[in-house]
N, C-alpha and C positions, 0 to 999 in steps of 0.2 A: 495731445496738446500739452504743452508745458506752461505752467504759470510761474512767473519769476519772483523771487525774493519776498520783500515785505508786502507787495501787492497780492502775492499768492496767499499769504496769511490773512490779509484783510478780507479777501473774498470769502474765506472759510469761516471767519469769526462773525460775519454778518453785522459789522459795526453800524451804529445808528447814523443815518444821513444828516440828521439835525437840520440846520438852516439851508442846506444845499438842495432840498427838494423843490422841484419846479415842474409844472405840467409840460413844459417844453422839452426837457431833456431827461432821458433815462440814464445815460452814462456816456463817458468818453473812454476810449481804449486805444492802445497802440499795439500793433501786431507786427512781428518781424518774421522773416523766413530764414530758419536755420537749416543749413545743409545736412546737419547730422540728425536732428530730431524732428524737423518739419516746422510747422507754424508754431510760434511762441507768443503767448499773450504777455507782453512786457509791462503794460500799465493798464489799470482799470480804476476809473474815478467817477463817482464816489465808490469806495470799496463796498463790496457786498451787493451791488446793484444788479447783478446778473446771476442767474443760476448757472451751474456748471454745464448743463445741457445747452443753454442759450449761448454761453461763451464758446462752446465747441462749434456751433453753427456759425458764429460770428467770425472766428479765425479762419474757417475754411471758405468763407465768402468774401474775404478781404483782399484777395489777390486775383489777378488775371489767371485764367487756366493756362498751365504751362504747355499744354498740347498746342494751343493756338498762339501763344506769345511769340512775337517776332523781334529779334534784336534790331535795334536801330542805331544810327550813327551818333546820336546825341549822347553826351556823357551823363546827363540827368534827364529823366523823363517823368513828368507829373501827369497824373490822370485822375479823374473823378468819375464815380458811378455810384449806384445805390442798389440795395437788395432788400428783400422782405422775407422774414423768417417767423415761424410760429413762436409764441411765448410758451415757455415751459416752466413749471414750478418745481419745487423739490429742493432739498438741501444741496449745496455745492459739493462736489466730490473731486479729489485730486486726480488728474490725468497726467501721466509722466511724459508720454510721447505721442505726438499727433501723426497721423498718417500723411505721408508725402503726397502731394497732388499728382505725382507721377506713378504712384502705385496702382495696381489693378483696381477695377471698380469694386467697392465694398458694398455689402448689403446693409440694410438698416440694422439687422441683428448684430452684424460685425461691429458697426459703429457703436452700437449700444454696449456691447461687451467691452470694447476698448475703452469707452469713456465712463463706464459705470453708471450710465443714465438710461438703462433699458426700461426701467419702470418710471422714468420721469413723466409725470402726468402733464397733459396739455392744459393750458388755460383757455377755456372755451372761447373761440372767436376773438382771440387777441393776437396781434402781430407786432413785431418790432421792425422798424425801418432803419437800415444802416446806411449812412452816407459816408463814402470812403474817399480819402485823399491818399493815393498810392504813389510812392516815389521809388522809381527804379534808377539805380546809380551804377554807372560803369566804372570799375576800378581794377586794373590789370594786376594789382598786388594782391587781390582777394581771390579765393578759390572760385572757379567758374567766371572770373572776370567781373564780378559785380555783386550787388546785394539789393534787396528790396524791403521796404517797410511801409505799413499803412497806418493811418490815423482814421478812426471811425467815430462818427457821431451817431448815437443810438437814441431813438425816440419812438413813441407810439403814434405820432402825428405824421400824416403823409403830406407835409408841406415842403415840397422839394425846393420851391423858390426861396424858402427860408434856410433850410438845412444844407442845401448844396452850397449856398453862399457862405454859411457859417463854417462848413467843412473846409472851404478854400482859405478861410482865415485861420482856423485853429491848426490846420495841418502844417503850414510853414512855420507857425509860431512854435509848435511842438518841436520841430527839428532845430529851432534856434535855442530854446530855453528848457526843453525837456518837460518833465511832469508838471512843473509850475504853470505851464500853459493851460492845462485842464482846470486847475483851481481858479486861475484868474478869469477864464472865460465863463466858467459856471457861476462864479460870484456875480458877474454882470448879467448873465441870463436870468438869474433869480430875481433881478430887478425889473424884468420885462413885464408888461401888463398881461392880463389873462388873454389867451387867444380868443379873438372874436370872429366867428365865421362870417364870411361875406364882407369883411371890413378891410380897408387898406391900413396895414400896420407899419409903424415906424419903430424900429428896434435898434438900440445903440449897443455896440460891442467893439471893444478894442480900438476906440477912437473913431469908429466908422458908423455910418447910419445905413441900416438895411431897410429898404422899402419893399414890402411884399403885400400882394393882394391875396387874401386867404379865400379858399373856395367856399361856396355857399353850403348850407346844411343839406340841401337836396342832393348834393354830389358826394357827400361823405359816406364811405362804407359803414355798415352797421358794426363792423369790428372795431371801429375807432372809438375810444372812450370819450364820452361827452361830459363827464362829471366836472371837469375843470375848464370848460370852454363856455363862452357866452354866445348866444344865438337867439334869434327870434323864433318863438314857438310856431308861428304861422308866417310863411313868406308871402309877401304881396305878389299877386299874379303878374304885375308889370315890373317886378324887381329884377335887376340884372342877375343872370346865372353865371357865376364865376366857376369855371370847371376845375376839377381835380387835375393836377399836373398841367395846368394851363400855360405854363412857361415853356413847355416843349414845343419845338419848331417842327410842325407837321411837314411843311414843304421841304425843309432840308433833310429831315430824317428819311422821308419816303420819296426823295427826288427820283429814284429809279423805279418807283411804283405809283406814279401819279394816276395813271389810268386804272390802277387796281385799288385805289383808296376806297372806292365805293363798295367793293367786295369785302375788303378788310373791315370796313365799318359795319356792313351787314352781318358778317360773321360774329363780330363782337356784340352787336345789338341783340342778336338772336341766341346768344349764349353758346356759341360753338367754341371748342377748344382750339387754340392756336399755338404752334411752336414757332418761336422767333429765334433764328440762328444768325449770329453775327461774329465777325472776327475779333471783336473787342468788347469788354463789359460796358464800356461807355456807349458805344452804338447800341448794344443790346438793351440796356436799361432805358435808354432814351426812346427806343422804338416801342417797348412795352408801355411806357408811360404815355406816349403819343396815342397808341391805340385806345388805352383806357380813357384818355381825355376826350376822344371822339364821342363818348356816350353822353356827354353833358346834354340835358340835366338828369339823366338816369343814373342812380347810384349803382356802382359796379357791385354786383352780387356774386360774381365768380371769383375764384382764387386767382391771383396774379402774382408772378414772381419775376421782377425785373431782371435779376441775375441769379441763376440757379446753378449749383455745382453738383457733381455726382456724390459729394461727401455730405450733403445735407441730410439731416435725420429723416426728412420726408421723401427721400429718394425712392425707397421701395413703395411707399404709399402712392406717389404720383405715377410711377412706372406701371404698377399693377392696376391702378385706377383706370388707365386708358388702354388696357388690353382686354379684348373681349372674352378670351378663354381663361383669364387668370394667370397666364404664363408671361414670361419676359425673357429677353436675351441677357438680362443681368446675370452676373456670375453667381449670385446667391440663389437662383432658381425661384420656385414658387413661394408665396407668403407662408410663413410658418404659423403655427398656432400662437395666439396671443394678441398683443395690441395691434400689430401690423394687419393681421387678418381682419380684426374687428373694424379697424378704421377703413380698410379697403371696402368692406361690405357697406359701410355707412356712406362713404364718399364716392362710390364708383361712378355715379352719374353727375358728379359735380364738374362744371366746366372749368377750364384753366387756360390762362395765358402764360406761357412758360418761356422765359428768355434764357438762352444758353449760348456758350461759346465753344463747348466741347462737341466735336463732331460725332462722338459716341452716340449722341441722341438721334442722329440721322438713322442709325440702324436699330437703336434700342427702343425708340418710340414709334414703332410701326403703326400703332393704332391712332396716332395723332394724324388725322386726315387732312389737316390744313397746316402746311409748313411754309414759312416765308423767310427768305434770307435777305438781310439788310446790311448796308454799309459797304466798306471796302477794306481790303487787307491793310494791316499796318505797314507792311513793306511798301505797298503802293503809295500809301499816304506819306510815308517817310520820303520816298523818292520824289514825290511831287513837291514836298516842302523844301527839298534840297535842289530843286531846279531840274529834275530829270525830265527829259522830253524836249522836243523842239519848240513847242508852244506852251510855255510854262503857265501863262495867265489863264488860258482856256482849259488846260488839263487839270489845273488845281481846282477848278470850279465844278468838276464832275462830268458825267456823260452829257452828250449833246441833247438838246431839248427834243422830246418826242412830239409827234403830231405834225411838224412842219418839214420834216426831212422826207424827201420823196425817195421811194424805193419800189421795186417791182413787187407785185402781189406774191409771187413765189418766194422771194426773199423774206418778205414779212411773215408769211406762214411758217417758213422754215425756222426763222429766228424765234418764234413764239413756241412752236410745238416741239422742237428738238430737245430743249432742256426738260420739258414736261415729260416727253417720252422716256428720257433717261431716268427721270425721277430725282429726288433730292440726293441720291447717292453720288451725283456728279460733284457735289461739294467736297467729297473726299479727295478728289484729284485737283480741283481748281475752284476757287470761290467765285460765285456770280450771284447777282441779285435776281430773285425770281420768286414765284408763288406756285406751290404745288397743292392742288386741291381739286376734288371732283364735285365740289359744291356748285350748283347752278344758281347764280345770283339773280335776283329780281330787279335790283337797282342798276341803273346805267349811268356812266359818268357824264358830267356836265362838260362837254368838250369846249364850249365857248369860254367857260371860266378857266379851264386849263390853258387854252391858247393865250388868253389875256395874261395869265400869270407867267407863262414861259416867255412871252414877248417882253414883259416888264423886266424879267431877269436878264434877258439878252441885252436889252438897252443899258442896264446897269453895268454889265460886264464891259461894255465899250468905254466906260469912264476910266478904266485902268484898274490894275490889281490893288492899288493903294487907296482907292476911293472908298469913303464911308457909305457911298450910295448903295453899294451892293448889300451890305448888312441891313440897311433900312428896308430895301425891297424884299429881301428874304423874310424879314419879320412881317412886313405888310402882306406878303403872299400867304404866310402861315395864318395870319389873322383872318384873311379872306376865306380860306378853306374852313377855318373853325366856325366862322359865322354861317357858312353854307350848311355844314352838317348840324349846327345848332338849329337852324330854321327847319331843316328836314326832320330832325328828331322831335322838335316841338310840334310840327305838323302831324306827325304820327300820334304823339301823346295827346294832342288836343282832341282827336277823334274819340279816344277811349275816355278822356275826362268828360267830354260832353255827353257821351253815352251814360257814364256813371251818374252824372247829375240828373239827367232826364229820366233814368230808370230808377232812381232812388225813390223810396216811399214818399209820396206827397199828399198831405191831407190839409183840409181847411183848419186853420189854427183854432185851438181850444186850450184853455189853461188846464184842462183835465186830461190832456194827452201829452206824452213825452215828445222830445224833438224828433224830427224826421230821421228815419234810419237810412243807412247807406246800402245800396244794392249789393248782394253777394255776387261775385263774379261767376259768370257762365259764358264760356267761350262762344258757343253758337248764338246765344241770346245777344251778346254784345256785338258780334260781327254782323248779325242780321239787323240790329238797330242802326249800326253805322251805314250799312247798305241801304236801309230804308230811308235814311236822312240825306241821301245823295252821295255817300261814299267819301273818300278822302278829299282834302282840299287841293287846290291847284299846285301848291309847292310839292306835295307828294306825288301827285299824278304826273307831273313833268318828268320825274325820275323813275317811274315804274315802266318796266318792259311789258308791252301788250296788255296793260290793264290787270296785271297779276297782283294787285294790292292785297287781295284776300290771302294769297299764299304767304306774302311777307308778314301780314298781321298774325296769321296762325303760328308761324314760326316764332314770332316775337312773344306771343301769349304763352307758348310752351317752353320758353327759355327761362333761365333763372333770374335774369335782370327784370323781367316783367313783374314777377311776384313782389319783389322788393319795392319797385316803384308804385305798384297798385296799392300796396298796404299803406305807404306814406300818403298817397293821394287820397285814399279813403279816410285816413285819419284827419287830413286837412279839411275834406268836405264835411266830415262829421263835426269838426270844431266850428266850421262856418255855420252849419245848421243849428248848432247849440247857441251860438251867439245871436243868430236871428231869432231863435225861440225866446231867449232872454229879453231881447228888445221888444218883441210883441207882447210878452208876458207883462212887462212893465206898463204897457199902455192899455191892457185889458181891463174892462169894467166888470168886476165879479158880480155885482148886483144885477146887471143885465143878463148875465149868463145863467144865474140860478133862479131867475124869476119864473115862477110857475113850475118849478121842479117838485116832484113827489118826494116822499121821505126816502124811498129807495134810491132815487137819483142823487139826492143830497149826500147819502151815505157813500155812494160810489165816488162822487166828486171829492168828498173828504178823503177817502182812501187814496185816490190818485195823487192829489196834491201832497199828501203826507209822504207817499213813496217818492215823489219828485224831490222833496226836501231831503229825504234820507238817501237818495240815489247816489250813483257814482259820479254824476256830472258835478263839476265844481260851480257852486253858486256863490256870488260875492255881492256885497254892497246892496244896492237897491233891489236886485233880483230876489235875494233871500228874504229881505224885509217885506217885499210885496207878497211873496208866497205865504209867509207867516200871517200877514193880515188877511189874505183870502181864506186861509184855513180857519181863522177865528170867526170870520163872517159866516162861513158855512156852518160852523159849530153852533153859533148863536141861532141859526135858522132851524136847527133840529129840535125835536120834542125833548122835554126835560128828561124823560126816562132813557132816551138814547144818549143824551149828554152824560147821564150818570154812568152808563155802561162804557162809554168811551174813556172816561176819566179813571176807569178801573186800572188802567196801565200807567204806572208812574212816568215812563218815558214819554207817553203821549201827553200827559198832564204838563210835564216840563216843556214839551214842544209848544203847547198852547199858552205857556206863561202862567199856569195855575199850579199852586203848591198844595200839598196835602200834609196835614199833621196827624199821624197815626195816634190812636187812643190806646193807653195802657189798659189791657183787659184784666180786670180784677175778679170778676165773677165767672167761674167756669160754667159753660153750658148756657150762658145768657147771650142775648142779642146785644151787640155793642154798636155804637154809631161812630163812623169816621167822617169828619167834616172836611169838605174841600174848600171851605171859605177861609178867610183870614182871621175870623174871630176866635175867641177861646172855646175849647171843647166843653159841651155841657156834661153834667153828671150822668153816668151811665144809668139806664133804667134797670130796676130790680124786678120788674114784671116780665111775663113772657109776651106781652103785647108789643107790637112794633113801637119804636120810640117816635116821639114827635119830631117832625122835620124842622130843623132850625137853620139849616144852611141852604143856600140857593140851589145847590146841586148835590144832594146827599147820596150816599150809596150804602148798602147794608153789608156788614161783614159778620160772619158767624165764627164765634170762638168755640171751638170744639175740644179745646185742651182739657 
């Protein structure tokens, strides 16, 4: 990779960002494709905002894969897509030449040696999202008849509805005025309010208003930093759940997979790895985003890459991660000693949703058991756009609606089984939409819903190709599918949440006991509890084949997504228990509780309340005042000699609001008196007899100096 001119020097000097820092944007960059040296980073703003390892991944992810790129008849072609890469720290290092995307497949060690970033450490669980505006221009005066350049918006926030729109603004502006576009846009972005999860944001930029609904906290991956975002600590049970990537159109993206949507949903929910193959990065990234959005309101705990290339630093990691014997068809062979081997051992079982356009992955990812091909070739799309075909209006709208077309049983079986028997290798000769998997799904499609959606689409097409009705229907169909899967997911989660609440420790309230604890998850115990309380609700039961809900629930429990959701659910239940405990504590009558207590019981009560005050739970306002008053009441009920021993600890005396004045010991070997009262200290006794008690709660101190 080459870094150009002054911006090259800026990234290496690590200049201060000053007032350009904002939680919304990490950086803007422009990448061009040079036929002699490969991808070139032409501009980076603010300077120093990326490490060299990050910049290398960015430039290789900013263009469509040349293996699947198709020439079209238009002189200028603009497209948008997005990718996700790991954050890497370390000082930037100059790289002279980037590997061409047409070169043989590199290994991770080759990439590292070429870039000088072999030892660049990962920033744990941090990712960058890159939103790309790519312009391909035909020009017969240029070598190879054209050029291509990309403008990339980089951020740590996965808000596609914000940054995809911003990318479509800053991209054309950069091609008009150059580097000044980045400075102007960033200056406006720094004026945006703090991102508020779950809120509808109105953001002004370049004379336009962006309206975007941000996802709720429950849908945000743990890898997304929360330091600069506003959100509610506890979400109300009836609050709307806005999904991550909720702007993706499920119906349009998976138009050729409508009956397979329930299988894809089940694979994603249970944490199975999925390889998504598409002819273009736009289709590819949209499909991965749509699959992730189906998990709402479960936070995605798997790694997902909307658009992934063979030149990514994680190529070796992800290839070896999903091969059972540690081997791969990659040219680099087995993982070598060092960082790659260690990361493979750590992440071998991590699920992954990988979006690619390079058909190398069809043969290189043999251990990816679930492969789905999505979209259509760009040549076909271009032909449709230019009026190819006898029925332009119907052809441009995609394949014929399934479910209502009558065909013989033999034809239907042949159509489904023939591509599956040939395997995904059929894509090497001709692209087609299909799903290759040996997974036996438990969920079955809602055929009534699908027929209604297809019929609505068919009626909208009759209005003509220039009617706005079709776009409205496609969005409504996507919303209907999203509501269906949200209700299905909430039905599954509600069973586990109900079991969690009912199995949590429940005691009769006492001010001397801590809040109720949350039950530790045990798969068999939870599933037996759900079974004993009647099993799943009707929403889930209608979609289960043959009552196999236990199979689905076990798969979900053992997947990576469940652990992340259960941890957050446990934290929320624990917070609710603590709030209930504080409310009950404020209404408790301490005199009634300690009436008739023995000395030992009073001491135990004192110790418990003291631990509650000093504990990890946050106590505020009336709750902390009430606990302190209860502690003083118990203290006053104790015998004087016990009070004396309790006040021996200065921290406990301060907790009770009683201060001590230490006496200056002047006579060695004599007994001195330390007063806990507020009055002046008496003169020390010069005899060996115990001093006369002059304070309400004295204690004896021996000076043995």
